[in-house]
C-alpha positions as CSV (number, residue, x, y, z in Angstrom):
1,M,-0.1,0.1,-0.1
2,T,1.3,3.5,-0.7
3,E,1.0,6.3,1.5
4,H,-1.7,8.1,-0.6
5,E,-3.8,4.5,-0.5
6,I,-3.5,4.9,3.3
7,E,-4.5,8.1,3.4
8,I,-7.6,7.0,1.2
9,Q,-8.6,4.5,3.9
10,M,-8.3,6.7,6.9
11,E,-10.5,9.1,5.3
12,K,-13.1,6.4,4.6
13,A,-12.6,5.0,8.1
14,L,-13.3,8.7,9.4
15,K,-16.3,9.1,7.5
16,K,-17.9,5.9,8.7
17,I,-16.9,6.6,12.4
18,P,-19.9,9.5,12.8
19,F,-22.5,6.8,11.5
20,E,-21.5,4.1,14.0
21,I,-21.7,6.4,16.7
22,R,-25.0,7.7,15.9
23,K,-26.2,3.7,15.3
24,I,-24.7,3.0,19.1
25,K,-26.5,5.8,20.4
26,F,-29.9,5.0,18.7
27,I,-29.5,1.4,20.1
28,L,-28.6,2.4,23.7
29,F,-31.8,5.0,23.4
30,F,-34.1,2.3,22.2
31,L,-33.0,-0.2,25.1
32,K,-33.4,2.6,27.6
33,F,-37.1,3.4,26.1
34,V,-38.0,-0.5,26.1
35,K,-36.8,-1.0,29.8
36,G,-38.7,2.1,30.7
37,I,-41.9,0.6,29.3
38,K,-41.2,-3.1,30.7
39,S,-40.7,-1.0,34.4
40,G,-44.1,1.1,33.8
41,L,-46.1,-2.1,32.9
42,R,-44.9,-4.1,36.0
43,L,-46.1,-1.4,38.3
């Protein structure tokens, strides 16, 4: 791999990171939401 190819790969990886973070935040939010509903139903 040349230096230029490595730079391109790094840029691609950096563009993917925010999407991954958003996906994880969404999953965590969803899990909290579901737990909230379940605990609400038990009361």
